[in-house]
N, C-alpha and C positions, 0 to 999 in steps of 0.2 A: 207238623215239624218245621221247624225255622232254620235256616241256614246262618250259622254265626260266623264261621270262617269260609270264605268262599274261594275256591281254587282260582289261581290266576292263569293257569294253562293247564293242558292236558298232562295227567300224572302228578299234579300238585297234592297237597293235603286238603283236607275238608273237615269240618265239623258241623253237624245239624243235630237239633235236639228237640225234645217235645218241651211243652211248658213246664217251668221251673226245673228243667234239666232231670226230669225223673228218667229218662231214656235218651240216649245219644247214640250217634254213630259217627266213627272218625276214620279217615282214610290217611295213610302216611303220617302216623302219630308217633312223636318223638317224647320220650320220657328219659330224664337223666337221674339216675339213681346211683351215681358215683358217690354222694356223701348224704345218705338219707338219715333223717332225724327220727330215728326209732327210739320209742320209750314204751311204757305200759298202755299207752292209748292206742285201741285197735283202729280208731277213726280220727287220726290226727288232722284237724281241719287247717293247720298251717305247715302241711308237709312239704309242700313245693315253694320255691321262690321263683321270682319272674326269670323266664328262659329255661326252667327244667322241664316244662310240658308245653308242647305247642307243635305247630306245623307251619309250611309254607303256604300261607294263604291269606287273603284280605280279610281281618278281622273287625267286626263291628262291635267294639268293646263296650260302647254305652247300651246298647241292646242286650248285649249278653250279661252285663253286671246288673240289669234290672230283673232278672230270673232268679235272684236269690231269695226271694220271700220265703221259701221253704226250705232253706239250708238247715238240714238235719242229717245225722249219720245214716241212718236207715230210710230217708225219704227223698233224698235228692242227691245229684252227683255235683252240686254247685261248689262245695268246699273242695272237692278234688281237681276241678276244673277251672277255678277261679282265676288261676295263674296262668291259663292257657295264653301263649305268646306268639305273636306272628313273627316267625323265623325269617332269616334273609335268604335262605336257600332250601331246596328240597333235602331233608335230612338223609333220605336213603341214597342220594346221588353225590352228596359232598363229603362223604367220609366221616360224618357225625356220629356214625351208628356202629357200636361194638357188635351189636347182635341185631340182626333183623328177622322179624317174625313174619313168615309169609302165610302160616296159616290163619284163618280167621279165628279171633279171639274174643271170648266174652268176658268182661269184667264184672265181677259180682262182689257185694258186701254181704257177708253171711249173718244171719241170725244166729240163735244158740242151736249148736249141732247136737246137744245132748237132750233136747227136747223135740218131740215128734211134732207137736204141733208148730213151733216156732220155725223149725228146719223145714217143713214143708211149706212155709211162706217163701223160702227160697225157691224150692222146686217149682211151685205153682207159678210164680213170677217168671222164672226162667222159661217155662213152658209158654207162657203169654207173650214173651220177649220173642220166643221163636215164630209165633204166628206174626207179629208185628214186623219181624224182619224177613218173613215168608222163607223160613229154612229150617229144616228139621234135621239137618245133615250132623252126624255123629263125628265127622272128620273136624272137629273144632278144638280149640284150647279152651279151657276155663281157668281164669286167673283169680284166685281170692285176694280181694283188694283188702289187706291188713296192714296197717301202718306200725304195728308193734313188732316185738322181737319173739313174741310167744307162738307156740303151737296152736292148733285146733282141735278140740274133741269133736269127733264126728260119729255118731252112733248109727247114722243111716248111710254111710260112705257108699254102699252096694247100689243106692238109688241113682248116683251119678252115672251109672253105665248105660241109663236110659237116654242120656243127653251128650256123652262124649266117649270116644274110644280110649282117652288118654286119662292118667292120673292128674288130679287137680293140682294146679301150679300156685305156689304161694308166691306173693309179690316179692318177698324177701329174696327169693332165688335169683332174681336179676340184681341184687345189690353189687355195687362197685361197676356197674356197667352202664352205657347209654343204649337203650333199646328202642328200636323203631318196629311199629307194628303196621303191616300193610292195610288190613282191615280190623278195625275194633268196634265192639259194641259194647256199651255200658247199659248193663241190663236194668230192667225194671226192679225196684226195689221192696224188700219185705214188709215194710212199714210205712208205705206211703199214705198220705192224706187221702181219703175217699179211694184207697186202692182196693185190691180183692185179697181175701182170705183173712188179713189183719186190717183193722181200720175200716172195713166195709160198713157203710151206712146203711141204716135201715130204710129202704125206699118203698114207699105203698105202691103195690100193684107189681113190684118186681119178683119174680118168682119162676121157677121151673126151668132155670138156665141149664143148657147142656154143657158148659165150659168144665165144671169140675168132673162130671162123668166122663168126658172126653179125655181130661186129664188123667183120671185113674185108668181108664182103658189104654191110653198111650203108655203109661208107666207099666202097667201089668204086661202088655205086649211086648214092649222093649226088653223087658227083664226075664221074658219068658215064664211068667207065673201064671200056673193054672190053678183052678179051683174046682173042688169037688162039691157042686151044688149051683144054685139052690135046688132042694128036692121036693118033690110033690108033697103037700100037705105039711110042710115043715117050715118054720120061721126061724131065721137064725138071728140072734142077738148078740151083739159084741159089746161087752163092758170095758171100758177103759179105767183101770185101776190106779189112782193117783195116790201119792204118799206125802203130798204137801199139806201144810197145816189147815189151809183153807178151801182144799178141793176134794176132801175125801168124801166117799159115799158112806154116812155114818152107819147105815145099816146093811152094808155091802155082805157081810157074813149071813145075813138072813136070806139071801137069795139062793133059791133051790133050783138046781139043774136037772132037767128031765131029758132022758134019752129018747 
């Protein structure tokens, strides 16, 4: 982790990130959404102007801008944070905030909510983010970072109950306001280069990780999902039927089920 904006005094803002801004933590973060540039683009890379996002801290601009090599909607937070500005005062103390969010907040950019594989890229990386952040509390807000004015189709919305006690907040719900977040985390993203689940490289000798099993057990436990099995002498096989042009099992109708 590298500190890109260092607090000047106790209670100031701060911004620290992993390499390429794939994961970031911010304190006393200021976001000005009074005149958002919303259109059809869910991940507008020019959403903010200078001064519309930032904090009261000493910014190392040169080092920060050098982290943009992997700028891409679902691979980095560089586009969203590239206009992070060093403000003249602590926003939560000088009256700059129309809304102050005290509850810890996770910002996330979602993959496709209508596809189980792609949406679970979101859930897995949020779970890993919780490990990095060393907190599994559900008393947190999750804000969907979406710069469009569209809604979001989510076929797996029940899964969020494993991570938060509250409804998912759309970024546009803060429109027309200046919002300050006491604690914010920019979560690991669903399609990072060399990330996990999506874009995971094949590495010789790497096998047997307990991460995905731990994720599965965590979600099942949090959602109170019980399973009838496995049963002695029985093997359970699950077939995922796809209806897309190139992912069909051509002889699926020939599969015979035995009780």
